Structure formats: structure tokens, C-alpha cells
LOBA-607406 format. One record per residue (C-alpha): residue in one letter; x, y, z. Coordinates in pm, whole numbers, padded with zeros to 5 digits, always signed. Layout:
<atoms>
AXYZ ...
</atoms>
This chain:
<atoms>
M+01440-02297+00316 I+01146-02527+00395 R+01103-02631+00034 L+01470-02723+00003 S+01481-02921+00324 L+01172-03123+00242 Y+01302-03199-00105 I+01633-03322+00031 Y+01454-03540+00277 R+01249-03701-00001 N+01548-03761-00230 P+01732-04079-00122 I+02053-03978-00302 L+02082-03641-00137 H+01957-03774+00193 F+02270-03983+00248 V+02516-03705+00171 S+02712-03665+00489 S+02748-03300+00577 P+02641-03069+00858 I+02406-02888+00616 S+02223-03201+00499 T+02196-03330+00855 S+02049-03005+00985 L+01808-02984+00692 S+01690-03339+00751 L+01638-03265+01119 L+01439-02956+01025 T+01228-03166+00792 L+01153-03421+01063 S+01067-03138+01299 L+00826-02985+01046 Q+00660-03318+00974 F+00612-03378+01346 E+00470-03027+01380 V+00223-03094+01099 Q+00104-03419+01261 M+00062-03247+01598 S-00115-02945+01449 F-00360-03153+01250 A-00450-03346+01565 K-00577-03028+01731 K-00947-03015+01801 E-00986-02682+01619 Y-00855-02847+01300 E-01104-03136+01302 F-01331-02957+01053 L-01062-02988+00784 K-01141-03359+00748 E-01499-03265+00654 I-01371-03090+00340 G-01132-03365+00237 L-00807-03237+00387 G-00546-03435+00580 P-00199-03373+00723 H-00047-03458+00381 N-00224-03354+00059 L-00167-03385-00314 G-00183-03041-00476 C-00258-03116-00839 Y-00594-03219-00986 A-00526-03316-01346 S-00704-03557-01582 G-00960-03610-01308 V-00695-03757-01075 W-00517-03617-00769 R-00139-03620-00802 G+00168-03417-00713 N+00530-03463-00813 G+00666-03121-00723 P+00813-02981-00400 V+00647-03043-00065 I+00543-02723+00109 T+00385-02649+00445 S+00071-02441+00484 I+00119-02193+00769 N-00136-02044+01010 P-00060-01668+01009 S-00201-01628+01360 N+00087-01827+01513 N+00316-01919+01220 Q+00267-02287+01299 A+00215-02560+01041 I-00137-02663+00940 A-00069-02934+00680 E+00167-03036+00402 V+00097-03013+00029 T+00286-03173-00258 E+00280-02917-00538 A+00242-02981-00909 S+00550-03032-01124 T+00585-02902-01479 E+00522-03260-01594 D+00197-03265-01395 Y+00103-02938-01560 E+00155-03075-01909 E-00044-03390-01837 G-00325-03180-01694 M-00332-02943-01989 K-00346-03225-02244 A-00653-03368-02069 C-00811-03025-02025 F-00765-02944-02394 E-00946-03265-02488 A-01220-03211-02227 A-01289-02867-02376 K-01414-03034-02694 T-01680-03214-02489 W-01777-02931-02256 M-01837-02670-02527 Q-02084-02903-02701 I-02307-02930-02394 P-02600-02684-02418 A-02550-02370-02208 P-02853-02434-01980 K-02714-02781-01905 R-02380-02626-01819 G-02571-02387-01595 E-02722-02684-01414 I-02373-02812-01331 V-02279-02469-01193 R-02601-02470-00990 Q-02496-02800-00835 I-02153-02655-00756 G-02327-02370-00574 D-02535-02617-00372 A-02227-02822-00285 L-02057-02504-00161 R-02364-02417+00047 A-02340-02753+00218 K-01980-02679+00325 L-02007-02302+00367 Q-01907-02292+00734 Q-01613-02531+00696 L-01477-02356+00385 G-01520-02017+00550 R-01325-02136+00854 L-01050-02264+00628 V-01020-01924+00457 S-00986-01759+00798 L-00739-02019+00923 E-00506-02021+00623 M-00540-01665+00491 G-00594-01481+00820 K-00909-01276+00755 I-01177-01279+01025 L-01439-01554+01019 A-01722-01331+00896 E-01509-01233+00599 G-01401-01593+00538 I-01760-01714+00526 G-01856-01410+00321 E-01589-01490+00065 V-01726-01840+00006 Q-02076-01693-00010 E-01954-01472-00295 I-01883-01784-00501 I-02227-01923-00421 D-02382-01595-00534 M-02177-01607-00854 C-02304-01960-00918 D-02663-01832-00888 F-02587-01543-01123 A-02418-01771-01375 V-02712-02014-01376 G-02939-01734-01495 L-02679-01618-01744 S-02665-01968-01896 R-03009-01902-02049 Q-02918-01556-02174 L-02612-01615-02393 N-02800-01466-02683 G-02668-01343-03014 S-02826-01089-03246 I-02984-01093-03591 I-02869-00775-03762 P-03049-00631-04069 S-02838-00624-04381 E-02744-00311-04575 R-02729-00504-04903 K-02945-00347-05178 L-03149-00513-05452 K-02947-00356-05733 F-03071-00597-05999 L-03417-00431-06003 P-03397-00058-06084 L-03727+00018-05912 L-03610-00147-05584 Q-03258-00007-05560 N-03316+00156-05220 I-03488-00139-05051 N-03295-00369-04816 C-03280-00730-04921 P-03519-00935-04699 N-03331-01258-04765 H-02993-01140-04641 M-02897-01085-04277 M-02605-01103-04036 L-02620-01357-03753 E-02418-01306-03433 M-02334-01616-03229 W-02102-01637-02927 N-01869-01937-02913 P-01657-02064-02620 L-01288-01973-02615 G-01193-02325-02502 I-00988-02287-02182 V-00968-01998-01935 G-00666-01975-01706 V-00723-01826-01361 I-00432-01719-01139 T-00549-01600-00798 A-00388-01418-00504 F-00375-01498-00133 N-00604-01217-00015 F-00914-01359-00187 P-00797-01718-00231 C-01128-01855-00361 A-01370-01567-00436 V-01171-01451-00738 L-01183-01805-00872 G-01562-01793-00843 W-01592-01464-01026 N-01401-01610-01319 A-01482-01981-01318 C-01861-01961-01281 L-01889-01741-01589 A-01630-01937-01785 L-01805-02268-01718 V-02153-02157-01830 C-01996-01999-02139 G-01857-02342-02233 D-01496-02293-02128 C-01287-02530-01922 V-01097-02378-01630 V-00732-02412-01532 W-00671-02268-01186 K-00344-02188-01012 G-00417-02087-00655 A-00188-01874-00441 P+00124-02062-00322 T+00054-01967+00041 T-00309-02085+00045 P-00284-02435-00106 L-00538-02596+00128 I-00809-02361+00003 T-00718-02450-00356 I-00746-02822-00278 A-01070-02798-00080 M-01243-02586-00345 T-01127-02818-00622 K-01262-03123-00439 I-01606-02960-00424 V-01608-02893-00800 A-01456-03232-00885 G-01726-03408-00684 V-02000-03242-00888 L-01834-03329-01220 E-01788-03689-01111 K-02149-03719-00997 N-02262-03607-01342 N-02023-03842-01529 L-01833-03550-01680 P-01457-03539-01741 G-01276-03415-01432 A-01038-03229-01662 I-01310-02969-01723 F-01181-02813-01401 T-00805-02853-01357 S-00614-02702-01066 F-00252-02669-00962 C-00083-02575-00637 G+00253-02434-00732 G+00484-02138-00761 A+00593-01902-01034 E+00685-02182-01275 I+00321-02292-01303 G+00203-01933-01345 Q+00459-01877-01618 A+00349-02196-01793 I-00013-02074-01795 A+00089-01733-01930 K+00292-01892-02212 D+00046-02167-02303 T-00117-02109-02642 R-00389-02358-02547 I-00521-02097-02301 P-00671-01808-02503 L-00766-01603-02195 V-00570-01563-01871 S-00720-01391-01566 F-00457-01270-01319 T-00505-01108-00979 G-00201-00980-00792 S+00063-00710-00790 S+00112-00462-01072 K+00472-00579-01114 V+00376-00942-01180 G+00065-00841-01370 L+00274-00650-01622 M+00490-00959-01677 V+00183-01179-01726 Q+00029-00930-01967 K+00349-00906-02172 T+00384-01284-02195 V+00019-01340-02292 N+00024-01054-02542 E+00334-01195-02712 R+00125-01494-02816 F-00178-01276-02900 G-00377-01406-02605 K-00624-01210-02395 C-00579-01088-02038 L-00804-00995-01749 L-00600-00814-01484 E-00692-00695-01136 L-00384-00536-00987 S-00288-00276-00728 G-00519-00016-00577 N-00466+00310-00391 N-00822+00392-00309 A-00953+00716-00162 I-01262+00813+00036 I-01372+01177+00011 V-01577+01314+00301 M-01753+01642+00219 D-01852+01908+00471 D-02220+01799+00468 A-02151+01427+00525 D-02293+01208+00802 I-01979+01193+01013 Q-02076+00890+01223 L-02160+00689+00912 A-01839+00797+00744 A-01623+00701+01045 R-01774+00351+01069 S-01743+00296+00696 V-01384+00416+00683 L-01294+00183+00970 F-01399-00130+00783 A-01268+00000+00450 A-00922+00063+00596 V-00891-00215+00857 G-01093-00501+00704 T-00883-00797+00583 A-00594-00627+00767 G-00565-00378+00481 Q-00488-00657+00234 R-00767-00591-00014 C-00695-00428-00347 T-01000-00213-00266 T-00877-00121+00084 C-00914+00249+00164 R-00559+00384+00184 R-00628+00758+00156 L-00891+00956+00348 L-00964+01305+00215 L-01149+01524+00468 H-01297+01868+00409 E-01111+02117+00628 S-01429+02229+00808 I-01497+01880+00948 Y-01143+01750+00946 Q-01086+01735+01321 R-01434+01603+01404 V-01402+01310+01165 L-01049+01241+01280 D-01149+01241+01648 Q-01432+00992+01584 L-01207+00775+01373 L-00937+00764+01639 E-01201+00667+01893 V-01335+00374+01686 Y-00980+00258+01612 K-00931+00214+01987 Q-01220-00034+01989 V-01072-00264+01723 K-01015-00609+01873 I-00700-00767+01731 G-00647-01142+01753 D-00726-01490+01628 P-00954-01442+01325 L-01155-01752+01416 L-01260-01609+01754 S-01587-01422+01795 G-01545-01046+01827 T-01212-01023+01645 L-01213-00738+01394 L-00850-00746+01283 G-00660-01065+01212 P-00293-01104+01121 L-00112-01010+00806 H-00078-01315+00583 T+00295-01384+00616 R+00600-01287+00816 A+00727-01112+00505 A+00412-00897+00502 R+00474-00800+00865 E+00832-00704+00778 N+00708-00496+00484 F+00472-00317+00723 E+00762-00231+00953 K+00973-00111+00661 G+00681+00093+00535 I+00636+00260+00873 E+01002+00362+00873 I+00961+00518+00528 I+00645+00695+00644 K+00829+00839+00944 S+01113+00967+00729 Q+00881+01125+00475 A+00651+01263+00744 L+00951+01452+00882 A+01039+01572+00534 V+00692+01722+00490 S+00638+01821+00854 K+00529+02167+00747 N+00217+01993+00612 G+00148+01815+00942 G+00295+01473+00876 K+00280+01236+01176 I+00154+00897+01295 L-00165+00954+01495 T-00224+00598+01613 G-00065+00256+01564 G+00256+00231+01368 S+00402-00083+01528 A+00405-00458+01489 I+00260-00648+01786 E+00491-00880+01973 S+00342-01227+01926 E+00393-01557+01748 G+00169-01435+01468 N+00189-01161+01208 F-00019-00902+01394 V+00026-00527+01347 Q-00149-00220+01484 P-00404-00047+01261 T-00239+00282+01175 I-00352+00633+01087 V-00101+00874+00937 E-00153+01247+00890 I+00058+01334+00587 S+00074+01555+00281 P-00077+01415-00041 N+00252+01511-00206 A+00460+01264-00002 D+00607+00992-00222 V+00491+00714+00010 V+00128+00814-00049 K+00170+00726-00416 E+00260+00366-00332 E+00051+00073-00211 L+00147-00058+00133 F-00054-00380+00167 A-00138-00333+00536 P-00389-00148+00759 V-00229+00194+00711 L-00456+00493+00639 Y-00323+00827+00514 V-00536+01125+00619 M-00526+01462+00444 K-00747+01770+00418 F-00887+01967+00126 Q-01075+02295+00075 T-01277+02243-00244 L-01428+01953-00436 K-01197+02033-00726 E-00895+01994-00500 A-01032+01666-00358 I-01078+01520-00705 E-00726+01626-00802 I-00582+01455-00492 N-00795+01147-00560 N-00652+01123-00912 S-00291+01207-00821 V-00174+00847-00772 P-00081+00603-01051 Q-00312+00328-00920 G-00688+00333-00968 L-00950+00067-00886 S-01205+00228-00651 S-01311+00557-00496 S-01589+00663-00258 M-01759+00980-00140 F-01977+01086+00153 T-02215+01375+00083 H-02586+01457+00079 K-02564+01673-00236 P-02655+01505-00568 E-02482+01777-00768 V-02154+01700-00589 I-02194+01328-00660 F-02258+01384-01030 K-01963+01618-01062 W-01742+01364-00882 I-01842+01071-01105 G-01791+01286-01417 
</atoms>
């Protein structure tokens, strides 16, 4: 709705069409633009200017130039669903221009010695350090995670820069002895030839495409881009459509370092955009490797498209992660750990704990402590000190939470003989933002809803009798990703990890 209205406002032909629909859309556009101007004037938004953001921003960095010829979108603060700033997304024409320049820049970048490339990444890390607080606040503001997590996410990229700098001096190949025999001398038939060997040398792919999700809007870029850059690959980044300001701010940091070193800006190309840009990256034969983070549904489509052109994929998709608490575990430690694992980032991490498996002998004790710590969770503005649970990222996410709770209730009734019920939470919070209650559900591991990923702070609790049973429950869902255990017994740990 917002995209359409803004486009109509910007198109002089459509703008003058006289109809109640066009008039109302134009009025909505004016209202949104006024809201953006007012929001950006707020004192708490002043820091955005320090990282190169304004009320209206171009969302495409291609050929070393900022541009944007696509739709105009509005970045929304999930704490109050009010506008932060506007972004003009990339068009497919912008994408093509950017890719042409990036393809040419790759020829230059791969010829630079790896330690020199590492020096550029080191400078990127330093530039991020200088703006750590501001970038961390932006992550909290636009994504919705609490400030400590926002700053921590940017710190992850800095740490990856440090790691990649060291790696830039360790991109070693191997010299492998040959099996060739000296057959021309009968007496030396069984001696390896000293003048024949195999040499292994790693070469850059050229361009790495990185498609990131809203929940870690910049850290995932760092994990991919830092390594790609030191390995001699250019980077094409499509950030999440709902976190465009983070995409722009991060790109400006990297672009500044490239410019300072007189390197082509096209070495790092970024696009704010929707599915059409992601599809273009997946189809583009100039991009040998595509890294995608997001849902399993979209990930499968990306993988299929990339595989059809014999490209390579890195996928990080859904998770349905379990924590197993054995009968000898430190219960206080387990309760605190489970709290952050289940509630952190409002349950919107792919590594969020969604299933808690408790040994029957300590089941009630762990549950009682967990319910007590859940009562202490402060819900509110993620930028405020003391907040432990911020909002879900979008209104749609809040609606999915409510739908999920209804499904849980229906399935809990269906398996009531196994003790299915909501123990705490289970409701959205009436507010302007997308806040929901952290929820604990006692339910059978056989319930269908347990096999699915509800991207929200909902924890399913279930009991087990033996380690064998716990491992079977852990492995009974189609998603993988991570798993944890609390025990003091090494033999249990080794059996668990296989």
C-alpha cells in the first residue's frame, strides 16, 4: 500500500488522474512524508546524521555512486510503527549497472595481494569501531532488538574483520608429492620422481552475492563479506527490505574505506530492494556463489535457481532448536541460559531455543524457576536501559504470533492427555508497537505445531525419562541448526554429540 501510494505521487502522469483512489493515495503519501520529516527531527534520531542518514536516502550503491530509481519505501520503527526515514530502492536497471561495474572491479581486486586486501578489511573494522555505538543504536531502532544486542551485532562484524585480517596471510596451498614413477630406468622403477609434483593454489571466485535477513541485518553480511574480500572476491549485498537504513549505513562505512584507498567502489556493491533484486542475484551467472539467510521456503527457491546455472550456495535457514536439561544439571544456570536463548531478539533468531526438554525428576523445579525469571523480563523500547525484550519486527510478525497462539491452543487441547497448556504469556500487548508476551507452553513433543518454527518468543516445554528419549525428541523435527545440553557428566555429553 505504501509503495504504491509513493510511486503514484512521484509519477506526474498518474498523479493527475482524477479519482477518489488517486486522491486518497496522494494524501496518504503527503501524510507519510510529513511523518518522516517530523520523525527525523526528533532528538533521539539525531545520531542518524552521524552515520550518513537523512530523512530521504538513496538505496543503491553501484559503480561507486549512490543512486536509486526504484520504489520509495518507508523504514518503520517496530516499537511504535512510526516512520523513521524514506529510502529509494534500486531498480532492475540499477542492478544491471552495478553488476557490470562490479564484474570489472573483480578483475582489479583479485590481483591485489591477499595481505593488502587484509589491510583494507582491517581499515573497515577500524571504521566500524569508530561508529560502533551509532550503528548499534540503528540496529536496535530499525530491527527492534535491545541495544546490547544491537551493539553486539556490529561488534561481530568488527571481530570478523580481525579474523579475516589474520586469514589474509594464511591462504596457503599445498605442494603434494607425485606418484609418478621413473619407469625409464629399470633399477629405479619404485622411486618417486623428484622433479614432478602437484601444486595446489586457491583462486578467487570473482563475485560473492550476499542476501541477508532482517533479524541480523548486518552481522550476516560481516560473516560473509569479510572472508570474501580477503579471498579476493567482490561483494554484492542485498539487505533485508525492512532494514534499508542499516544496509545504507553499513555500505557508507565500507565505501568510505575503498574511496580513501583509491579503490573502485564497485568492489562492494549494495542494493536495497525486494524479491526482484534477490531473484536477479540468484539467476546471475556472474555471481558464482550466493549466500542466503532466511526462511526455508525462500531458501529452497534460491538454491534451485542457483543450482540450475551450476552456481554454489551457502544457506542458513530455519531452526527448531532444543535445550536438554539432565537430572544432574545446575538448575539456576540452566534457567538463566534458557531465558536468554528463548526470549533474546524476541525469539527471532534462527538459533532461538524453541523446545526445552527437561528430565522428569527436575521438571517442576526447572519450570518453577523459569516461570519466576520470565516474570522479571522488562518489555519495552529496545533503546532504553533495562529492556530485555523488544518488539517483533513487523505488524505481520505480531499477527503471525497471534495466529500461532491460536494453533497452539487448539493442538494443546487435542493432546491434553499429555498436559498441553499455556503456562505464561500467550498474548499480544496492546500498544502502538509490535510487542508480545514471552510465552511458555507445556505440550507434547508429538504435537504438529512443535515441528514448525514460530518466529517469536514461544518456548515449548516437555519432559523425558532417559537420555535416549531426549535425543530422539531432539531429532524429531525436520529443522536442525543448533542444540544444547546441561549436565555435569562427560559420558552423557559424548553420547549426545555422537
